[in-house]
C-alpha positions, 0 to 999 in steps of 0.5 A: 500499500502506498498510504502510510500513517505519519507520526504525530506532530504539532500543528503550529497555529499562525492565526492569532485571534487578535481581536476576538473579544472586541465588540461587534464591528460595523462599518458606519458607512455601509450602504448594504441592505439587510438581505446582503448583510444576512448573507455576509453573516454566514462568515461572521465568525471569521470576521469576528476573529479578525475584527473585521466589519460585519456589514459591508464588503469592505473588511475594515482591516485592509492593512492585514489582508496581504498577510491573511491572503498571502501568508495563510491562504497562498493567494496573490492573484486572481487565479489563486483566489478562484482556485482556493474559493473553488476548492472550498466550495467544492471540496473543503473539509466536508469531503473528509468529514463522513470518513473522519467522523466514522473513524472517530466512532472506532476504537481500533487504530488499525480499523481506522487506518484501514477506513482511511486506506479504503476511502482516500484516493491520494496521499494528500487526502489520506494525510489530511483525513488522519490529521483531522481525526487526531485533532478531533480526538485531542480536542473532544474534551475541550469541545464538550467542556466548553458546550460546543457539543454535548454528545458524539451524536451532535457531531453528526448534527452539526458537521463542518459545513459551517467552517467551510462556508464561513471561510468562503465568505470572508476569503471572498471579501478579502479578495474582493478588497485586494482587487483579485475579484470583482464585487460581482464575482465575490458575491457569487462565492458568498451566495454559494456559501449561503446555500451550502450553509442553509442546506446543512444547517438550521440556525445561526447557532448550528452554524457557529458550532459547525464552524468551531468543530471544523476549526478544531479539525484544522488546528487541534488544540491550538485552534483556541476552541474555548475562545471561539465558543466565547466569540460565538456566544457574543454573536448569538446575543449582542443586539448589534450582531447580524445573527440577532438582527437578521433571521436564519430563513 
């Protein structure tokens, strides 16, 4: 078999939650109507992490976007922007999730590995799936203790679509502001994220928990899951939050 289990190694988290506890950031000059603001709210968790505006295509953090897109996403052109966003829309973490969740229910490591061998069709996909399983195992106690999930059954309910959808929205906004995408094209990606989220989830709360679960699979113990739960609680309760102002629909 060409697939192999790599040794465990820590994932270095380069994304710092610099302004995660800051109040809801709103652009006072925004001219967007309620419907467009509602669509942007799919990416509210990511926006909150970065202290970005919640109610405009402009993020209000233009000075940090070159680092976010270039260093974190490898985006420095229109082609790279489309490639990353198309990947998130068509594959993302959703591709791995059913297999990772099934493996998480198994106790035997060999059975887990056999499952990955059967399901994953490339070394890259195998490595991503095994890494996500390891991160889920290492963060499970944290996810339950901070109230993201109460049981393994809730993992199935929430999934990771919220993680993919939230990133699509923010990356599309950032790429538009950097000039890699037209505003029209950025909105097409945002609309795709909105559709993905509404097909898989039933409320802003579910979106938030799904986002946190996906982030835990991405970053493991260094994903600041407890901090992200606090961020979600603010978005779900602050009167200025788009999640309070706009119905899920």
